[in-house]
C-alpha positions, -999 to 999 in steps of 0.1 A, spaced: 489 -742 288 456 -728 275 475 -705 252 489 -736 234 454 -750 229 442 -716 216 470 -713 192 464 -748 179 427 -741 176 434 -709 157 457 -727 133 432 -755 127 405 -729 121 427 -710 96 436 -742 77 400 -753 76 390 -719 63 417 -721 36 405 -755 26 369 -744 22 379 -713 3 397 -734 -23 366 -756 -30 341 -751 -57 305 -743 -49 294 -778 -56 320 -793 -33 310 -769 -6 273 -779 -9 283 -816 -7 304 -809 24 275 -790 40 250 -818 33 274 -844 48 280 -823 79 242 -817 83 237 -855 81 264 -860 108 247 -834 130 213 -851 125 227 -884 136 243 -869 167 210 -852 176 192 -886 173 218 -902 195 214 -875 221 176 -878 220 179 -916 226 202 -910 255 178 -885 270 149 -910 268 170 -938 283 182 -916 312 148 -901 319 132 -936 323 
């Protein structure tokens, strides 16, 4: 069962790597900025939840 998940994860990782390799530097920078913004929003959500649960 877990072997199927690992194989699927490996395939997704490989396809993502191929996609990123085919991009130009500008496209990669844009992708990185967008991903950093998503991470920042998730961190803010987590911080809010921690404050709510700690009260």
